All heavy atoms as TSV, in Angstrom:
chain	resi	resn	atom	element	x	y	z
A	1	MET	N	N	96.386	69.676	91.253
A	1	MET	CA	C	96.592	68.323	90.803
A	1	MET	C	C	97.681	67.656	91.647
A	1	MET	O	O	97.599	66.480	91.926
A	1	MET	CB	C	96.966	68.346	89.325
A	1	MET	CG	C	97.186	66.988	88.741
A	1	MET	SD	S	95.706	66.124	88.309
A	1	MET	CE	C	95.601	66.443	86.603
A	2	PHE	N	N	98.670	68.458	92.050
A	2	PHE	CA	C	99.774	67.914	92.836
A	2	PHE	C	C	99.287	67.385	94.181
A	2	PHE	O	O	99.694	66.300	94.604
A	2	PHE	CB	C	100.851	68.988	93.020
A	2	PHE	CG	C	102.015	68.522	93.834
A	2	PHE	CD1	C	102.931	67.643	93.296
A	2	PHE	CD2	C	102.182	68.950	95.135
A	2	PHE	CE1	C	104.003	67.191	94.047
A	2	PHE	CE2	C	103.254	68.516	95.894
A	2	PHE	CZ	C	104.167	67.631	95.345
A	3	LEU	N	N	98.413	68.151	94.848
A	3	LEU	CA	C	97.892	67.702	96.140
A	3	LEU	C	C	97.095	66.412	96.006
A	3	LEU	O	O	97.177	65.527	96.853
A	3	LEU	CB	C	97.002	68.774	96.755
A	3	LEU	CG	C	97.696	69.952	97.411
A	3	LEU	CD1	C	96.679	70.994	97.836
A	3	LEU	CD2	C	98.523	69.502	98.580
A	4	LEU	N	N	96.343	66.297	94.934
A	4	LEU	CA	C	95.570	65.080	94.692
A	4	LEU	C	C	96.494	63.880	94.527
A	4	LEU	O	O	96.275	62.828	95.137
A	4	LEU	CB	C	94.694	65.266	93.451
A	4	LEU	CG	C	93.824	64.093	93.038
A	4	LEU	CD1	C	92.778	63.801	94.090
A	4	LEU	CD2	C	93.179	64.375	91.711
A	5	LEU	N	N	97.536	64.041	93.750
A	5	LEU	CA	C	98.471	62.935	93.525
A	5	LEU	C	C	99.221	62.555	94.803
A	5	LEU	O	O	99.372	61.365	95.106
A	5	LEU	CB	C	99.461	63.298	92.423
A	5	LEU	CG	C	98.859	63.465	91.032
A	5	LEU	CD1	C	99.922	63.939	90.063
A	5	LEU	CD2	C	98.229	62.180	90.557
A	6	VAL	N	N	99.667	63.538	95.545
A	6	VAL	CA	C	100.374	63.253	96.799
A	6	VAL	C	C	99.447	62.549	97.779
A	6	VAL	O	O	99.842	61.568	98.431
A	6	VAL	CB	C	100.946	64.553	97.408
A	6	VAL	CG1	C	101.424	64.330	98.828
A	6	VAL	CG2	C	102.069	65.085	96.539
A	7	GLY	N	N	98.213	63.012	97.871
A	7	GLY	CA	C	97.252	62.373	98.766
A	7	GLY	C	C	96.961	60.938	98.375
A	7	GLY	O	O	96.884	60.046	99.228
A	8	LEU	N	N	96.821	60.683	97.088
A	8	LEU	CA	C	96.573	59.314	96.629
A	8	LEU	C	C	97.749	58.396	96.935
A	8	LEU	O	O	97.559	57.247	97.332
A	8	LEU	CB	C	96.265	59.313	95.129
A	8	LEU	CG	C	94.898	59.867	94.731
A	8	LEU	CD1	C	94.818	60.048	93.228
A	8	LEU	CD2	C	93.791	58.982	95.239
A	9	VAL	N	N	98.956	58.901	96.766
A	9	VAL	CA	C	100.137	58.090	97.065
A	9	VAL	C	C	100.211	57.794	98.554
A	9	VAL	O	O	100.465	56.657	98.962
A	9	VAL	CB	C	101.425	58.799	96.576
A	9	VAL	CG1	C	102.663	58.140	97.143
A	9	VAL	CG2	C	101.477	58.799	95.050
A	10	ILE	N	N	99.965	58.800	99.379
A	10	ILE	CA	C	100.033	58.579	100.822
A	10	ILE	C	C	98.976	57.576	101.277
A	10	ILE	O	O	99.253	56.679	102.061
A	10	ILE	CB	C	99.866	59.914	101.579
A	10	ILE	CG1	C	101.091	60.802	101.385
A	10	ILE	CG2	C	99.646	59.679	103.068
A	10	ILE	CD1	C	100.949	62.193	101.956
A	11	VAL	N	N	97.766	57.699	100.777
A	11	VAL	CA	C	96.672	56.850	101.250
A	11	VAL	C	C	96.782	55.428	100.714
A	11	VAL	O	O	96.624	54.458	101.448
A	11	VAL	CB	C	95.308	57.471	100.876
A	11	VAL	CG1	C	94.174	56.497	101.149
A	11	VAL	CG2	C	95.090	58.748	101.668
A	12	PHE	N	N	97.066	55.279	99.414
A	12	PHE	CA	C	96.961	53.960	98.796
A	12	PHE	C	C	98.289	53.248	98.539
A	12	PHE	O	O	98.318	52.033	98.426
A	12	PHE	CB	C	96.186	54.063	97.480
A	12	PHE	CG	C	94.764	54.493	97.686
A	12	PHE	CD1	C	94.324	55.724	97.244
A	12	PHE	CD2	C	93.875	53.675	98.351
A	12	PHE	CE1	C	93.013	56.117	97.429
A	12	PHE	CE2	C	92.558	54.057	98.552
A	12	PHE	CZ	C	92.129	55.288	98.092
A	13	ALA	N	N	99.385	53.974	98.430
A	13	ALA	CA	C	100.640	53.317	98.057
A	13	ALA	C	C	101.643	53.221	99.208
A	13	ALA	O	O	102.533	52.385	99.159
A	13	ALA	CB	C	101.278	54.049	96.886
A	14	TYR	N	N	101.503	54.055	100.204
A	14	TYR	CA	C	102.469	54.059	101.302
A	14	TYR	C	C	102.096	52.978	102.305
A	14	TYR	O	O	101.000	52.983	102.859
A	14	TYR	CB	C	102.508	55.432	101.969
A	14	TYR	CG	C	103.511	55.530	103.083
A	14	TYR	CD1	C	104.862	55.491	102.806
A	14	TYR	CD2	C	103.112	55.651	104.394
A	14	TYR	CE1	C	105.798	55.576	103.825
A	14	TYR	CE2	C	104.026	55.735	105.422
A	14	TYR	CZ	C	105.374	55.694	105.124
A	14	TYR	OH	O	106.288	55.767	106.128
A	15	ASN	N	N	102.996	52.049	102.559
A	15	ASN	CA	C	102.731	50.929	103.456
A	15	ASN	C	C	103.518	50.992	104.760
A	15	ASN	O	O	103.466	50.070	105.548
A	15	ASN	CB	C	103.042	49.602	102.762
A	15	ASN	CG	C	102.089	49.328	101.636
A	15	ASN	OD1	O	100.926	49.686	101.703
A	15	ASN	ND2	N	102.580	48.713	100.567
A	16	GLY	N	N	104.242	52.056	104.983
A	16	GLY	CA	C	105.067	52.163	106.180
A	16	GLY	C	C	104.251	52.569	107.392
A	16	GLY	O	O	103.034	52.418	107.446
A	17	ASP	N	N	104.938	53.085	108.387
A	17	ASP	CA	C	104.301	53.557	109.605
A	17	ASP	C	C	103.400	54.740	109.250
A	17	ASP	O	O	103.840	55.717	108.673
A	17	ASP	CB	C	105.376	53.978	110.610
A	17	ASP	CG	C	104.787	54.369	111.945
A	17	ASP	OD1	O	103.641	53.970	112.227
A	17	ASP	OD2	O	105.489	55.057	112.702
A	18	MET	N	N	102.127	54.649	109.590
A	18	MET	CA	C	101.162	55.663	109.179
A	18	MET	C	C	101.066	56.843	110.136
A	18	MET	O	O	100.142	57.629	110.038
A	18	MET	CB	C	99.776	55.028	108.996
A	18	MET	CG	C	99.681	54.106	107.799
A	18	MET	SD	S	100.165	54.864	106.237
A	18	MET	CE	C	98.750	55.866	105.896
A	19	SER	N	N	102.023	56.960	111.052
A	19	SER	CA	C	102.030	58.150	111.890
A	19	SER	C	C	103.474	58.610	112.067
A	19	SER	O	O	104.371	57.833	112.324
A	19	SER	CB	C	101.392	57.880	113.248
A	19	SER	OG	O	102.150	56.958	113.970
A	20	ILE	N	N	103.666	59.887	111.883
A	20	ILE	CA	C	104.985	60.497	112.039
A	20	ILE	C	C	104.806	61.687	112.972
A	20	ILE	O	O	104.027	62.595	112.682
A	20	ILE	CB	C	105.571	60.948	110.681
A	20	ILE	CG1	C	105.812	59.750	109.783
A	20	ILE	CG2	C	106.845	61.734	110.888
A	20	ILE	CD1	C	106.315	60.096	108.412
A	21	ALA	N	N	105.506	61.664	114.075
A	21	ALA	CA	C	105.479	62.746	115.073
A	21	ALA	C	C	104.050	63.086	115.486
A	21	ALA	O	O	103.687	64.243	115.611
A	21	ALA	CB	C	106.201	63.966	114.532
A	22	GLY	N	N	103.232	62.070	115.649
A	22	GLY	CA	C	101.864	62.295	116.095
A	22	GLY	C	C	100.870	62.620	115.000
A	22	GLY	O	O	99.702	62.819	115.274
A	23	LEU	N	N	101.327	62.722	113.757
A	23	LEU	CA	C	100.427	63.004	112.639
A	23	LEU	C	C	100.009	61.702	111.982
A	23	LEU	O	O	100.839	60.867	111.657
A	23	LEU	CB	C	101.107	63.885	111.600
A	23	LEU	CG	C	101.424	65.317	112.003
A	23	LEU	CD1	C	102.228	65.985	110.914
A	23	LEU	CD2	C	100.151	66.082	112.262
A	24	ASP	N	N	98.726	61.520	111.764
A	24	ASP	CA	C	98.215	60.352	111.074
A	24	ASP	C	C	98.328	60.605	109.573
A	24	ASP	O	O	97.641	61.469	109.027
A	24	ASP	CB	C	96.765	60.103	111.473
A	24	ASP	CG	C	96.201	58.845	110.858
A	24	ASP	OD1	O	96.997	58.006	110.386
A	24	ASP	OD2	O	94.965	58.704	110.858
A	25	LEU	N	N	99.204	59.876	108.897
A	25	LEU	CA	C	99.440	60.116	107.478
A	25	LEU	C	C	98.237	59.771	106.617
A	25	LEU	O	O	98.026	60.389	105.575
A	25	LEU	CB	C	100.667	59.338	107.001
A	25	LEU	CG	C	102.005	59.866	107.493
A	25	LEU	CD1	C	103.136	59.025	106.922
A	25	LEU	CD2	C	102.200	61.309	107.092
A	26	ALA	N	N	97.431	58.797	107.024
A	26	ALA	CA	C	96.236	58.466	106.247
A	26	ALA	C	C	95.266	59.643	106.251
A	26	ALA	O	O	94.712	60.008	105.205
A	26	ALA	CB	C	95.577	57.214	106.803
A	27	ALA	N	N	95.062	60.261	107.407
A	27	ALA	CA	C	94.183	61.433	107.477
A	27	ALA	C	C	94.758	62.597	106.683
A	27	ALA	O	O	94.035	63.301	105.971
A	27	ALA	CB	C	93.978	61.840	108.926
A	28	LEU	N	N	96.069	62.773	106.779
A	28	LEU	CA	C	96.724	63.822	106.001
A	28	LEU	C	C	96.572	63.574	104.501
A	28	LEU	O	O	96.352	64.507	103.725
A	28	LEU	CB	C	98.202	63.888	106.378
A	28	LEU	CG	C	99.006	65.054	105.830
A	28	LEU	CD1	C	98.474	66.370	106.362
A	28	LEU	CD2	C	100.463	64.891	106.185
A	29	GLY	N	N	96.651	62.305	104.091
A	29	GLY	CA	C	96.456	61.957	102.686
A	29	GLY	C	C	95.050	62.267	102.207
A	29	GLY	O	O	94.855	62.810	101.116
A	30	TRP	N	N	94.038	61.943	103.044
A	30	TRP	CA	C	92.657	62.236	102.656
A	30	TRP	C	C	92.399	63.733	102.588
A	30	TRP	O	O	91.664	64.214	101.724
A	30	TRP	CB	C	91.678	61.568	103.615
A	30	TRP	CG	C	91.560	60.103	103.365
A	30	TRP	CD1	C	92.012	59.109	104.163
A	30	TRP	CD2	C	90.980	59.461	102.221
A	30	TRP	NE1	N	91.743	57.893	103.599
A	30	TRP	CE2	C	91.114	58.073	102.411
A	30	TRP	CE3	C	90.370	59.924	101.071
A	30	TRP	CZ2	C	90.646	57.151	101.476
A	30	TRP	CZ3	C	89.908	59.008	100.135
A	30	TRP	CH2	C	90.044	57.646	100.339
A	31	ILE	N	N	93.024	64.487	103.480
A	31	ILE	CA	C	92.900	65.949	103.431
A	31	ILE	C	C	93.528	66.483	102.153
A	31	ILE	O	O	92.962	67.356	101.482
A	31	ILE	CB	C	93.539	66.590	104.683
A	31	ILE	CG1	C	92.707	66.234	105.918
A	31	ILE	CG2	C	93.681	68.097	104.524
A	31	ILE	CD1	C	93.361	66.596	107.233
A	32	ALA	N	N	94.690	65.958	101.773
A	32	ALA	CA	C	95.345	66.399	100.538
A	32	ALA	C	C	94.487	66.048	99.323
A	32	ALA	O	O	94.390	66.841	98.377
A	32	ALA	CB	C	96.726	65.764	100.420
A	33	ILE	N	N	93.856	64.878	99.330
A	33	ILE	CA	C	92.968	64.497	98.223
A	33	ILE	C	C	91.800	65.474	98.132
A	33	ILE	O	O	91.452	65.954	97.046
A	33	ILE	CB	C	92.460	63.049	98.407
A	33	ILE	CG1	C	93.599	62.058	98.206
A	33	ILE	CG2	C	91.322	62.745	97.438
A	33	ILE	CD1	C	93.252	60.632	98.580
A	34	GLY	N	N	91.188	65.785	99.265
A	34	GLY	CA	C	90.074	66.724	99.267
A	34	GLY	C	C	90.458	68.102	98.772
A	34	GLY	O	O	89.745	68.716	97.974
A	35	LEU	N	N	91.615	68.592	99.215
A	35	LEU	CA	C	92.082	69.902	98.761
A	35	LEU	C	C	92.427	69.896	97.276
A	35	LEU	O	O	92.187	70.877	96.566
A	35	LEU	CB	C	93.284	70.350	99.584
A	35	LEU	CG	C	92.985	70.725	101.034
A	35	LEU	CD1	C	94.288	71.019	101.773
A	35	LEU	CD2	C	92.052	71.908	101.098
A	36	GLY	N	N	92.992	68.782	96.792
A	36	GLY	CA	C	93.302	68.678	95.367
A	36	GLY	C	C	92.054	68.689	94.508
A	36	GLY	O	O	91.996	69.377	93.474
A	37	VAL	N	N	91.032	67.951	94.930
A	37	VAL	CA	C	89.760	67.930	94.184
A	37	VAL	C	C	89.114	69.310	94.220
A	37	VAL	O	O	88.609	69.805	93.209
A	37	VAL	CB	C	88.822	66.850	94.756
A	37	VAL	CG1	C	87.416	66.993	94.196
A	37	VAL	CG2	C	89.368	65.463	94.464
A	38	LEU	N	N	89.140	69.958	95.376
A	38	LEU	CA	C	88.579	71.296	95.509
A	38	LEU	C	C	89.296	72.293	94.595
A	38	LEU	O	O	88.656	73.117	93.938
A	38	LEU	CB	C	88.659	71.760	96.962
A	38	LEU	CG	C	88.094	73.138	97.257
A	38	LEU	CD1	C	86.588	73.163	97.037
A	38	LEU	CD2	C	88.425	73.549	98.681
A	39	ALA	N	N	90.605	72.201	94.518
A	39	ALA	CA	C	91.373	73.104	93.651
A	39	ALA	C	C	91.033	72.876	92.183
A	39	ALA	O	O	90.903	73.840	91.412
A	39	ALA	CB	C	92.870	72.895	93.883
A	40	ILE	N	N	90.855	71.626	91.780
A	40	ILE	CA	C	90.498	71.331	90.384
A	40	ILE	C	C	89.109	71.866	90.057
A	40	ILE	O	O	88.896	72.499	89.013
A	40	ILE	CB	C	90.602	69.819	90.112
A	40	ILE	CG1	C	92.060	69.379	90.145
A	40	ILE	CG2	C	89.970	69.455	88.770
A	40	ILE	CD1	C	92.254	67.882	90.124
A	41	VAL	N	N	88.156	71.645	90.957
A	41	VAL	CA	C	86.789	72.125	90.725
A	41	VAL	C	C	86.759	73.651	90.660
A	41	VAL	O	O	86.124	74.231	89.773
A	41	VAL	CB	C	85.839	71.591	91.827
A	41	VAL	CG1	C	84.495	72.284	91.785
A	41	VAL	CG2	C	85.662	70.094	91.684
A	42	LEU	N	N	87.450	74.311	91.574
A	42	LEU	CA	C	87.485	75.772	91.553
A	42	LEU	C	C	88.147	76.316	90.293
A	42	LEU	O	O	87.706	77.322	89.747
A	42	LEU	CB	C	88.207	76.299	92.792
A	42	LEU	CG	C	87.416	76.253	94.092
A	42	LEU	CD1	C	88.283	76.715	95.251
A	42	LEU	CD2	C	86.156	77.078	93.999
A	43	SER	N	N	89.186	75.648	89.821
A	43	SER	CA	C	89.838	76.128	88.599
A	43	SER	C	C	88.913	75.991	87.391
A	43	SER	O	O	88.880	76.861	86.526
A	43	SER	CB	C	91.153	75.391	88.360
A	43	SER	OG	O	90.910	74.043	88.011
A	44	PHE	N	N	88.133	74.901	87.335
A	44	PHE	CA	C	87.162	74.762	86.244
A	44	PHE	C	C	86.077	75.833	86.340
A	44	PHE	O	O	85.689	76.425	85.327
A	44	PHE	CB	C	86.503	73.383	86.255
A	44	PHE	CG	C	87.344	72.309	85.637
A	44	PHE	CD1	C	87.536	71.114	86.315
A	44	PHE	CD2	C	87.930	72.464	84.404
A	44	PHE	CE1	C	88.308	70.118	85.770
A	44	PHE	CE2	C	88.705	71.476	83.849
A	44	PHE	CZ	C	88.892	70.290	84.525
A	45	LEU	N	N	85.585	76.086	87.536
A	45	LEU	CA	C	84.532	77.080	87.696
A	45	LEU	C	C	85.015	78.481	87.350
A	45	LEU	O	O	84.302	79.256	86.724
A	45	LEU	CB	C	83.997	77.058	89.122
A	45	LEU	CG	C	83.186	75.829	89.514
A	45	LEU	CD1	C	82.817	75.898	90.992
A	45	LEU	CD2	C	81.942	75.709	88.665
A	46	LEU	N	N	86.229	78.809	87.755
A	46	LEU	CA	C	86.729	80.158	87.510
A	46	LEU	C	C	87.137	80.385	86.061
A	46	LEU	O	O	87.042	81.500	85.561
A	46	LEU	CB	C	87.901	80.457	88.443
A	46	LEU	CG	C	87.528	80.558	89.922
A	46	LEU	CD1	C	88.778	80.766	90.757
A	46	LEU	CD2	C	86.527	81.670	90.156
A	47	THR	N	N	87.570	79.348	85.357
A	47	THR	CA	C	87.965	79.541	83.968
A	47	THR	C	C	86.792	79.461	83.009
A	47	THR	O	O	86.873	79.962	81.893
A	47	THR	CB	C	89.019	78.512	83.531
A	47	THR	OG1	O	88.514	77.197	83.744
A	47	THR	CG2	C	90.305	78.689	84.282
A	48	ASN	N	N	85.688	78.854	83.442
A	48	ASN	CA	C	84.546	78.712	82.553
A	48	ASN	C	C	83.443	79.719	82.832
A	48	ASN	O	O	82.333	79.565	82.334
A	48	ASN	CB	C	83.978	77.288	82.663
A	48	ASN	CG	C	84.907	76.273	82.059
A	48	ASN	OD1	O	85.633	76.574	81.129
A	48	ASN	ND2	N	84.898	75.077	82.592
A	49	ARG	N	N	83.761	80.729	83.626
A	49	ARG	CA	C	82.754	81.766	83.857
A	49	ARG	C	C	82.529	82.539	82.575
A	49	ARG	O	O	83.457	82.843	81.833
A	49	ARG	CB	C	83.213	82.749	84.929
A	49	ARG	CG	C	83.225	82.183	86.297
A	49	ARG	CD	C	83.469	83.250	87.310
A	49	ARG	NE	N	84.510	84.184	86.887
A	49	ARG	CZ	C	84.981	85.142	87.636
A	49	ARG	NH1	N	84.510	85.312	88.830
A	49	ARG	NH2	N	85.927	85.947	87.192
A	50	ARG	N	N	81.288	82.859	82.338
A	50	ARG	CA	C	80.988	83.673	81.160
A	50	ARG	C	C	81.189	85.140	81.517
A	50	ARG	O	O	80.726	85.613	82.544
A	50	ARG	CB	C	79.563	83.451	80.703
A	50	ARG	CG	C	79.345	82.077	80.176
A	50	ARG	CD	C	77.957	81.941	79.676
A	50	ARG	NE	N	77.781	80.579	79.194
A	50	ARG	CZ	C	76.983	80.261	78.219
A	50	ARG	NH1	N	76.273	81.177	77.638
A	50	ARG	NH2	N	76.875	79.021	77.832
A	51	ARG	N	N	81.836	85.824	80.644
A	51	ARG	CA	C	82.045	87.247	80.861
A	51	ARG	C	C	81.220	88.015	79.857
A	51	ARG	O	O	81.216	87.698	78.676
A	51	ARG	CB	C	83.519	87.604	80.708
A	51	ARG	CG	C	84.361	86.940	81.759
A	51	ARG	CD	C	85.779	87.324	81.595
A	51	ARG	NE	N	86.576	86.580	82.562
A	51	ARG	CZ	C	87.756	86.960	82.966
A	51	ARG	NH1	N	88.282	88.043	82.491
A	51	ARG	NH2	N	88.409	86.243	83.840
A	52	GLU	N	N	80.543	89.017	80.338
A	52	GLU	CA	C	79.711	89.820	79.463
A	52	GLU	C	C	80.582	90.901	78.837
A	52	GLU	O	O	81.268	91.656	79.526
A	52	GLU	CB	C	78.585	90.461	80.255
A	52	GLU	CG	C	77.638	91.240	79.400
A	52	GLU	CD	C	76.506	91.817	80.214
A	52	GLU	OE1	O	76.145	91.219	81.239
A	52	GLU	OE2	O	76.008	92.878	79.819
A	53	THR	N	N	80.538	90.960	77.530
A	53	THR	CA	C	81.320	91.948	76.806
A	53	THR	C	C	80.373	92.988	76.226
A	53	THR	O	O	79.420	92.649	75.530
A	53	THR	CB	C	82.123	91.295	75.665
A	53	THR	OG1	O	82.945	90.274	76.217
A	53	THR	CG2	C	82.965	92.310	74.938
A	54	VAL	N	N	80.629	94.220	76.543
A	54	VAL	CA	C	79.807	95.308	76.026
A	54	VAL	C	C	80.600	95.993	74.926
A	54	VAL	O	O	81.725	96.438	75.135
A	54	VAL	CB	C	79.453	96.322	77.141
A	54	VAL	CG1	C	78.669	97.481	76.578
A	54	VAL	CG2	C	78.696	95.613	78.238
A	55	VAL	N	N	79.990	96.058	73.760
A	55	VAL	CA	C	80.634	96.715	72.624
A	55	VAL	C	C	79.917	98.031	72.399
A	55	VAL	O	O	78.704	98.076	72.220
A	55	VAL	CB	C	80.559	95.833	71.350
A	55	VAL	CG1	C	81.164	96.576	70.172
A	55	VAL	CG2	C	81.230	94.514	71.597
A	56	ARG	N	N	80.687	99.091	72.427
A	56	ARG	CA	C	80.120	100.422	72.251
A	56	ARG	C	C	80.672	101.021	70.975
A	56	ARG	O	O	81.875	101.032	70.751
A	56	ARG	CB	C	80.511	101.291	73.439
A	56	ARG	CG	C	79.457	102.248	73.813
A	56	ARG	CD	C	79.797	102.866	75.106
A	56	ARG	NE	N	80.377	104.162	74.825
A	56	ARG	CZ	C	80.833	104.976	75.727
A	56	ARG	NH1	N	80.841	104.624	76.978
A	56	ARG	NH2	N	81.300	106.145	75.397
A	57	ASP	N	N	79.787	101.506	70.150
A	57	ASP	CA	C	80.192	102.102	68.886
A	57	ASP	C	C	80.033	103.616	68.993
A	57	ASP	O	O	78.922	104.130	69.038
A	57	ASP	CB	C	79.331	101.540	67.750
A	57	ASP	CG	C	79.844	101.963	66.398
A	57	ASP	OD1	O	80.970	102.498	66.309
A	57	ASP	OD2	O	79.099	101.765	65.416
A	58	ASP	N	N	81.149	104.317	69.059
A	58	ASP	CA	C	81.118	105.777	69.214
A	58	ASP	C	C	81.382	106.507	67.899
A	58	ASP	O	O	81.646	107.696	67.898
A	58	ASP	CB	C	82.165	106.219	70.234
A	58	ASP	CG	C	81.761	105.868	71.645
A	58	ASP	OD1	O	80.561	105.664	71.875
A	58	ASP	OD2	O	82.640	105.775	72.524
A	59	ARG	N	N	81.310	105.787	66.805
A	59	ARG	CA	C	81.561	106.455	65.517
A	59	ARG	C	C	80.399	107.379	65.171
A	59	ARG	O	O	79.239	107.056	65.385
A	59	ARG	CB	C	81.735	105.420	64.412
A	59	ARG	CG	C	82.985	104.607	64.554
A	59	ARG	CD	C	83.122	103.669	63.417
A	59	ARG	NE	N	82.119	102.603	63.618
A	59	ARG	CZ	C	81.957	101.595	62.798
A	59	ARG	NH1	N	82.661	101.509	61.697
A	59	ARG	NH2	N	81.058	100.675	63.029
A	60	ARG	N	N	80.734	108.529	64.633
A	60	ARG	CA	C	79.692	109.478	64.190
A	60	ARG	C	C	79.771	109.566	62.678
A	60	ARG	O	O	80.820	109.684	62.091
A	60	ARG	CB	C	79.942	110.847	64.790
A	60	ARG	CG	C	79.816	110.821	66.281
A	60	ARG	CD	C	80.071	112.194	66.842
A	60	ARG	NE	N	80.188	112.051	68.288
A	60	ARG	CZ	C	79.380	112.658	69.114
A	60	ARG	NH1	N	78.441	113.448	68.669
A	60	ARG	NH2	N	79.524	112.496	70.406
A	61	TYR	N	N	78.609	109.534	62.081
A	61	TYR	CA	C	78.540	109.574	60.608
A	61	TYR	C	C	78.142	110.927	60.114
A	61	TYR	O	O	77.415	111.666	60.604
A	61	TYR	CB	C	77.552	108.522	60.092
A	61	TYR	CG	C	78.012	107.132	60.400
A	61	TYR	CD1	C	77.479	106.397	61.462
A	61	TYR	CD2	C	78.985	106.538	59.622
A	61	TYR	CE1	C	77.895	105.122	61.732
A	61	TYR	CE2	C	79.408	105.229	59.884
A	61	TYR	CZ	C	78.851	104.553	60.933
A	61	TYR	OH	O	79.269	103.277	61.198
């Protein structure tokens, strides 16, 4: 979520010089947005996986 927010701020709210030491900040912002969205999607996929639970009853009567 942090990368998404930082990318959005860089792309849409930052009005200064868009290049620092040869780096294009707009491109860096879009990359951060993409990585943030990817991290959110992966976290949803990994937490919502169904796990198969096997219950074994070893009691003897």
